[in-house]
VOPAGU-2260 file (C-alpha; in pm, 1 decimal, decimal comma):
REM VOPAGU-2260
SITE   aa  ch    i         X         Y         Z
SITE  UNK   A    0    -945,7    1535,7   -1499,5
SITE  UNK   A    1    -617,5    1491,3   -1684,0
SITE  UNK   A    2    -454,0    1374,4   -1359,3
SITE  UNK   A    3    -722,5    1108,5   -1310,5
SITE  UNK   A    4    -672,7     979,2   -1665,8
SITE  UNK   A    5    -297,0     962,3   -1609,1
SITE  UNK   A    6    -344,4     763,6   -1287,2
SITE  UNK   A    7    -585,0     527,7   -1463,3
SITE  UNK   A    8    -336,5     470,1   -1747,0
SITE  UNK   A    9     -54,7     407,7   -1497,8
SITE  UNK   A   10    -270,3     158,0   -1309,4
SITE  UNK   A   11    -350,8     -25,5   -1633,6
SITE  UNK   A   12      17,1     -48,6   -1727,0
SITE  UNK   A   13     100,4    -182,4   -1379,2
SITE  UNK   A   14    -145,5    -465,3   -1438,3
SITE  UNK   A   15      35,8    -576,0   -1754,2
SITE  UNK   A   16     255,0    -887,8   -1728,3
SITE  UNK   A   17     629,0    -829,9   -1708,3
SITE  UNK   A   18     696,2    -975,3   -2051,9
SITE  UNK   A   19     453,4    -727,6   -2211,1
SITE  UNK   A   20     627,3    -427,6   -2051,9
SITE  UNK   A   21     971,8    -555,9   -2154,3
SITE  UNK   A   22     854,3    -633,0   -2509,1
SITE  UNK   A   23     704,2    -285,1   -2540,3
SITE  UNK   A   24    1032,2    -129,8   -2422,8
SITE  UNK   A   25    1239,3    -317,6   -2679,3
SITE  UNK   A   26     983,4    -251,4   -2952,9
SITE  UNK   A   27    1001,5     120,6   -2878,1
SITE  UNK   A   28    1381,7     104,0   -2885,6
SITE  UNK   A   29    1373,6     -68,6   -3224,3
SITE  UNK   A   30    1130,2     189,3   -3364,0
SITE  UNK   A   31    1343,1     478,8   -3241,3
SITE  UNK   A   32    1658,9     325,8   -3386,2
SITE  UNK   A   33    1491,6     286,8   -3727,9
SITE  UNK   A   34    1373,5     649,2   -3726,8
SITE  UNK   A   35    1714,8     761,5   -3601,7
SITE  UNK   A   36    1887,2     578,8   -3889,1
SITE  UNK   A   37    1649,5     723,5   -4149,1
SITE  UNK   A   38    1689,3    1082,1   -4027,5
SITE  UNK   A   39    2067,9    1055,8   -4022,5
SITE  UNK   A   40    2333,1    1188,0   -3789,3
SITE  UNK   A   41    2231,2    1551,6   -3824,1
SITE  UNK   A   42    1920,3    1493,9   -3607,6
SITE  UNK   A   43    1993,2    1391,8   -3249,1
SITE  UNK   A   44    1762,9    1128,2   -3100,0
SITE  UNK   A   45    1932,9    1095,8   -2762,1
SITE  UNK   A   46    1644,3    1241,3   -2561,3
SITE  UNK   A   47    1398,9     999,0   -2723,8
SITE  UNK   A   48    1601,8     695,4   -2613,6
SITE  UNK   A   49    1525,8     798,9   -2255,8
SITE  UNK   A   50    1159,2     704,8   -2311,8
SITE  UNK   A   51    1200,5     324,0   -2338,9
SITE  UNK   A   52    1465,9     333,7   -2065,2
SITE  UNK   A   53    1234,3     520,0   -1829,4
SITE  UNK   A   54     938,1     299,8   -1922,0
SITE  UNK   A   55    1128,6     -22,2   -1848,2
SITE  UNK   A   56    1286,3     113,5   -1528,8
SITE  UNK   A   57     952,2     239,5   -1397,6
SITE  UNK   A   58     727,3     -54,8   -1478,1
SITE  UNK   A   59     962,9    -354,2   -1512,4
SITE  UNK   A   60    1225,8    -276,0   -1249,6
SITE  UNK   A   61    1588,4    -171,0   -1230,0
SITE  UNK   A   62    1733,9    -485,1   -1391,0
SITE  UNK   A   63    1525,5    -454,3   -1705,6
SITE  UNK   A   64    1580,2     -79,9   -1711,8
SITE  UNK   A   65    1956,8    -134,8   -1723,9
SITE  UNK   A   66    1914,6    -401,0   -1995,5
SITE  UNK   A   67    1712,1    -163,8   -2212,5
SITE  UNK   A   68    1963,3     114,8   -2139,8
SITE  UNK   A   69    2249,2    -107,2   -2264,9
SITE  UNK   A   70    2056,7    -194,1   -2581,0
SITE  UNK   A   71    1983,2     175,7   -2644,6
SITE  UNK   A   72    2349,0     260,9   -2587,0
SITE  UNK   A   73    2459,9     -10,2   -2831,0
SITE  UNK   A   74    2212,2     102,3   -3098,2
SITE  UNK   A   75    2309,9     467,0   -3048,8
SITE  UNK   A   76    2676,6     375,0   -3077,6
SITE  UNK   A   77    2636,0     155,0   -3387,0
SITE  UNK   A   78    2436,6     419,2   -3572,4
SITE  UNK   A   79    2701,3     677,1   -3485,9
SITE  UNK   A   80    2985,4     454,8   -3610,4
SITE  UNK   A   81    2806,9     332,7   -3922,4
SITE  UNK   A   82    2725,8     688,5   -4019,6
SITE  UNK   A   83    3092,9     783,7   -4034,9
SITE  UNK   A   84    3296,8     754,7   -4353,3
SITE  UNK   A   85    3600,6     603,0   -4178,1
SITE  UNK   A   86    3603,0     370,2   -3878,1
SITE  UNK   A   87    3758,5     510,4   -3559,4
SITE  UNK   A   88    4042,5     332,6   -3379,7
SITE  UNK   A   89    3959,5      39,0   -3154,9
SITE  UNK   A   90    4043,3     243,4   -2844,7
SITE  UNK   A   91    3809,4     523,4   -2950,2
SITE  UNK   A   92    3536,6     270,6   -3027,7
SITE  UNK   A   93    3564,5     114,6   -2682,4
SITE  UNK   A   94    3570,7     456,6   -2515,8
SITE  UNK   A   95    3262,9     581,8   -2701,7
SITE  UNK   A   96    3071,1     261,0   -2638,4
SITE  UNK   A   97    3157,0     267,8   -2266,6
SITE  UNK   A   98    3064,1     633,0   -2217,4
SITE  UNK   A   99    2731,6     597,0   -2398,2
SITE  UNK   A  100    2643,8     280,4   -2206,5
SITE  UNK   A  101    2741,8     425,2   -1867,1
SITE  UNK   A  102    2547,0     745,0   -1933,5
SITE  UNK   A  103    2227,5     556,4   -2016,1
SITE  UNK   A  104    2270,9     316,0   -1723,5
SITE  UNK   A  105    2298,6     614,2   -1488,7
SITE  UNK   A  106    1976,1     751,0   -1637,1
SITE  UNK   A  107    1809,2     413,1   -1582,0
SITE  UNK   A  108    1919,9     407,2   -1217,5
SITE  UNK   A  109    1786,9     759,2   -1166,2
SITE  UNK   A  110    1446,1     651,6   -1297,6
SITE  UNK   A  111    1447,4     346,3   -1067,4
SITE  UNK   A  112    1545,4     550,4    -761,6
SITE  UNK   A  113    1278,1     810,7    -835,8
SITE  UNK   A  114    1017,0     535,9    -867,9
SITE  UNK   A  115    1130,6     377,8    -540,0
SITE  UNK   A  116    1120,6     714,0    -360,2
SITE  UNK   A  117     769,8     787,9    -487,0
SITE  UNK   A  118     647,2     440,2    -387,8
SITE  UNK   A  119     791,1     483,2     -38,1
SITE  UNK   A  120     630,3     825,5      -5,3
SITE  UNK   A  121     293,5     685,4    -111,7
SITE  UNK   A  122     328,4     397,4     135,5
SITE  UNK   A  123     419,3     631,9     420,8
SITE  UNK   A  124     113,4     841,9     343,0
SITE  UNK   A  125    -110,5     534,4     380,7
SITE  UNK   A  126      45,0     348,9     673,6
SITE  UNK   A  127     119,9     404,3    1040,1
SITE  UNK   A  128     499,7     442,9    1062,5
SITE  UNK   A  129     527,9     263,0    1399,1
SITE  UNK   A  130     319,4     -49,1    1338,8
SITE  UNK   A  131     300,2     -67,2     959,2
SITE  UNK   A  132     -79,0    -102,2     951,9
SITE  UNK   A  133    -318,5     128,1     768,3
SITE  UNK   A  134    -371,4     481,1     894,8
SITE  UNK   A  135    -698,3     667,2     950,0
SITE  UNK   A  136    -708,9     804,7     596,0
SITE  UNK   A  137    -688,0     460,2     437,2
SITE  UNK   A  138    -939,4     321,8     685,2
SITE  UNK   A  139   -1200,1     580,3     584,0
SITE  UNK   A  140   -1141,4     511,0     214,1
SITE  UNK   A  141   -1187,8     136,3     260,4
SITE  UNK   A  142   -1493,2     175,3     482,8
SITE  UNK   A  143   -1654,0     388,3     212,9
SITE  UNK   A  144   -1571,3     118,1     -41,0
SITE  UNK   A  145   -1720,0    -153,8     180,2
SITE  UNK   A  146   -2034,9      50,0     241,2
SITE  UNK   A  147   -2077,2      61,0    -136,1
SITE  UNK   A  148   -2021,0    -315,9    -153,3
SITE  UNK   A  149   -2289,4    -366,6     112,7
SITE  UNK   A  150   -2534,6    -168,7     -98,1
SITE  UNK   A  151   -2459,3    -374,8    -408,5
SITE  UNK   A  152   -2426,6    -719,8    -253,6
SITE  UNK   A  153   -2654,1    -690,7      52,5
SITE  UNK   A  154   -2368,9    -829,3     263,2
SITE  UNK   A  155   -2308,5    -756,3     634,4
SITE  UNK   A  156   -2014,8    -554,5     763,9
SITE  UNK   A  157   -1854,5    -563,1    1108,4
SITE  UNK   A  158   -1610,7    -322,3    1268,4
SITE  UNK   A  159   -1420,8    -352,1    1596,4
SITE  UNK   A  160   -1288,6     -47,0    1780,2
SITE  UNK   A  161   -1005,8    -163,1    2009,3
SITE  UNK   A  162    -838,5      22,4    2293,0
SITE  UNK   A  163    -542,8    -108,1    2490,2
SITE  UNK   A  164    -606,5    -128,9    2865,3
SITE  UNK   A  165    -329,9     -23,1    3108,7
SITE  UNK   A  166    -111,4     106,8    2827,1
SITE  UNK   A  167     -33,0     428,7    3014,3
SITE  UNK   A  168     104,7     224,0    3303,7
SITE  UNK   A  169     351,8      57,5    3066,1
SITE  UNK   A  170     467,8     391,7    2926,6
SITE  UNK   A  171     503,3     543,1    3273,1
SITE  UNK   A  172     679,1     250,4    3440,4
SITE  UNK   A  173     891,2      97,0    3161,5
SITE  UNK   A  174     926,1     375,9    2907,7
SITE  UNK   A  175     801,3     477,9    2564,9
SITE  UNK   A  176    1028,5     233,0    2380,6
SITE  UNK   A  177     856,1     -50,9    2563,8
SITE  UNK   A  178     522,6     111,8    2481,9
SITE  UNK   A  179     610,6     111,7    2112,8
SITE  UNK   A  180     697,3    -257,2    2131,4
SITE  UNK   A  181     364,2    -326,2    2302,0
SITE  UNK   A  182     179,2    -160,2    2013,2
SITE  UNK   A  183     373,3    -363,6    1759,0
SITE  UNK   A  184     298,4    -679,7    1955,3
SITE  UNK   A  185     -73,9    -594,7    1957,3
SITE  UNK   A  186     -70,5    -564,9    1579,3
SITE  UNK   A  187     127,7    -885,9    1547,3
SITE  UNK   A  188    -126,7   -1071,2    1756,6
SITE  UNK   A  189    -427,2    -932,5    1569,6
SITE  UNK   A  190    -283,8   -1009,4    1228,1
SITE  UNK   A  191    -221,7   -1369,9    1330,5
SITE  UNK   A  192    -596,8   -1441,1    1355,6
SITE  UNK   A  193    -736,5   -1224,3    1075,4
SITE  UNK   A  194    -814,8   -1306,6     715,2
SITE  UNK   A  195    -634,9   -1148,3     423,7
SITE  UNK   A  196    -945,9    -946,1     337,7
SITE  UNK   A  197    -967,5    -793,6     688,2
SITE  UNK   A  198    -805,8    -459,2     765,5
SITE  UNK   A  199    -618,5    -338,5    1073,4
SITE  UNK   A  200    -573,7      36,6    1117,3
SITE  UNK   A  201    -424,0     248,6    1393,3
SITE  UNK   A  202    -643,7     550,2    1461,5
SITE  UNK   A  203    -488,8     688,7    1779,7
SITE  UNK   A  204    -211,1     638,7    2032,1
SITE  UNK   A  205    -327,7     297,2    2156,9
SITE  UNK   A  206    -650,3     272,1    1954,7
SITE  UNK   A  207    -699,9      35,9    1664,2
SITE  UNK   A  208    -982,5     -50,8    1428,6
SITE  UNK   A  209   -1036,4    -389,2    1266,7
SITE  UNK   A  210   -1266,7    -389,9     964,5
SITE  UNK   A  211   -1435,0    -722,8     886,2
SITE  UNK   A  212   -1602,9    -722,1     542,5
SITE  UNK   A  213   -1883,9    -967,8     472,9
SITE  UNK   A  214   -1894,1   -1072,7     838,4
SITE  UNK   A  215   -2221,3   -1123,0    1027,6
SITE  UNK   A  216   -2283,3   -1101,0    1402,8
SITE  UNK   A  217   -2187,3   -1450,2    1517,4
SITE  UNK   A  218   -1859,3   -1483,7    1322,7
SITE  UNK   A  219   -1770,9   -1124,2    1416,7
SITE  UNK   A  220   -1809,6   -1212,0    1785,7
SITE  UNK   A  221   -1584,4   -1513,8    1733,3
SITE  UNK   A  222   -1322,9   -1295,4    1565,7
SITE  UNK   A  223   -1332,9   -1049,1    1856,3
SITE  UNK   A  224   -1273,9   -1336,5    2096,7
SITE  UNK   A  225    -979,0   -1462,4    1892,4
SITE  UNK   A  226    -836,6   -1111,2    1871,5
SITE  UNK   A  227    -840,8   -1069,3    2246,6
SITE  UNK   A  228    -682,5   -1411,9    2307,6
SITE  UNK   A  229    -410,3   -1345,7    2049,4
SITE  UNK   A  230    -327,7   -1006,1    2200,5
SITE  UNK   A  231    -322,5   -1149,4    2553,1
SITE  UNK   A  232     -82,3   -1417,1    2431,9
SITE  UNK   A  233     152,7   -1147,2    2301,7
SITE  UNK   A  234     121,3    -955,5    2628,6
SITE  UNK   A  235     213,1   -1266,5    2828,3
SITE  UNK   A  236     520,9   -1321,0    2612,8
SITE  UNK   A  237     643,0    -970,2    2684,7
SITE  UNK   A  238     517,8    -973,8    3045,2
SITE  UNK   A  239     317,6    -657,7    2986,7
SITE  UNK   A  240      10,6    -599,0    3209,8
SITE  UNK   A  241    -221,2    -504,7    2923,3
SITE  UNK   A  242    -555,7    -622,4    2792,9
SITE  UNK   A  243    -792,9    -486,2    2530,2
SITE  UNK   A  244   -1146,0    -349,3    2536,1
SITE  UNK   A  245   -1346,7    -394,4    2216,8
SITE  UNK   A  246   -1650,0    -214,9    2082,9
SITE  UNK   A  247   -1793,8    -428,4    1802,8
SITE  UNK   A  248   -2059,9    -318,8    1554,6
SITE  UNK   A  249   -2223,9    -543,2    1295,6
SITE  UNK   A  250   -2423,9    -365,4    1024,4
SITE  UNK   A  251   -2696,5    -549,9     836,8
SITE  UNK   A  252   -2786,6    -233,2     644,9
SITE  UNK   A  253   -2526,0      16,1     517,8
SITE  UNK   A  254   -2447,3     294,7     766,7
SITE  UNK   A  255   -2464,0     654,6     651,9
SITE  UNK   A  256   -2087,7     707,8     644,6
SITE  UNK   A  257   -1758,4     596,6     806,7
SITE  UNK   A  258   -1790,8     856,5    1084,2
SITE  UNK   A  259   -2122,0     709,5    1198,6
SITE  UNK   A  260   -1985,3     354,6    1201,8
SITE  UNK   A  261   -1670,9     449,7    1393,8
SITE  UNK   A  262   -1868,2     659,9    1642,9
SITE  UNK   A  263   -2093,0     363,7    1725,0
SITE  UNK   A  264   -1800,3     127,6    1775,0
SITE  UNK   A  265   -1611,3     386,8    1980,4
SITE  UNK   A  266   -1912,3     434,3    2209,1
SITE  UNK   A  267   -1935,8      58,4    2262,9
SITE  UNK   A  268   -1564,7      39,2    2341,5
SITE  UNK   A  269   -1608,0     296,0    2619,9
SITE  UNK   A  270   -1899,2      92,7    2752,0
SITE  UNK   A  271   -1667,1    -208,9    2769,1
SITE  UNK   A  272   -1416,7      -5,6    2969,6
SITE  UNK   A  273   -1685,3     113,9    3212,5
SITE  UNK   A  274   -1796,6    -247,9    3262,5
SITE  UNK   A  275   -1450,7    -346,9    3385,4
SITE  UNK   A  276   -1224,5    -351,8    3078,1
SITE  UNK   A  277   -1087,5    -658,3    2904,0
SITE  UNK   A  278   -1417,1    -740,4    2735,7
SITE  UNK   A  279   -1625,2    -691,6    2421,2
SITE  UNK   A  280   -1952,4    -504,2    2385,9
SITE  UNK   A  281   -2127,3    -601,0    2062,6
SITE  UNK   A  282   -2415,8    -432,1    1883,8
SITE  UNK   A  283   -2594,3    -537,0    1567,7
SITE  UNK   A  284   -2742,8    -230,2    1402,7
SITE  UNK   A  285   -3013,0    -179,1    1145,7
SITE  UNK   A  286   -3043,6     191,7    1051,6
SITE  UNK   A  287   -3394,6     307,2     966,2
SITE  UNK   A  288   -3540,6     624,1     822,3
SITE  UNK   A  289   -3451,2     940,2    1009,2
SITE  UNK   A  290   -3142,5     785,3    1166,5
SITE  UNK   A  291   -3334,7     624,8    1456,4
SITE  UNK   A  292   -3191,9     301,5    1581,7
SITE  UNK   A  293   -3094,2      24,6    1652,5
SITE  UNK   A  294   -3105,9    -326,8    1761,1
SITE  UNK   A  295   -2852,4    -444,1    2017,3
SITE  UNK   A  296   -2715,7    -794,4    2010,3
């Protein structure tokens, strides 16, 4: 429960404009410096200065993190000097200022690198490392979300299960590096004809799923046709002997779960392969009580 609240708070902070995050960082620095001055030199506030530095580095970026770190270092230095009865030599002043500033800048960079590493880890957990599209885990999450949207908005949902024809021949005759390039080219072609709201996911070796929210039967069929033409265009460029078979499902009523929707589309894709490959088999479904089906388009 506490973890969920922390994630919610982090998400809310991420939605703040940059100026608000920067202003909050400097305001926190000013508050800490005032408290530090009041408490005197006997109470060390160094660890507390790491809070605004970390906040700025994490939510505003490395540049602002370094800027806040420099301001904290300057405040820390000035309070240290002003609290002494006699001023130190100019050389000692420069040395102390430089060491404090460098120390806090290093801390800021550590925060930024940690944030970058965590972001990369989160991205890797949600994307296919070869093609850069969503993985199966993300696909299931988004399908569940879209099923909920269908329930609320009474909107249709279409899903295409795509398998690459003759892909094994490419791997066997040209090599796996060429096969990897074929998969990237397939994704490149599909993305060129899809909307920003559509999702491409890789769910197997040469299997992909395209999720089409708020898309009824006729426009879904048009999208499938454009997908195949775009992929064939990429295959011609690379002189690869591949095509795609598509199983396309359009739901007018929300399916039970992502597994059911994917299973239907997968079954249709295999029907397309049995019919000669390089084609689309499309079904418009309307689930009824007891799980009986279904109306084919």
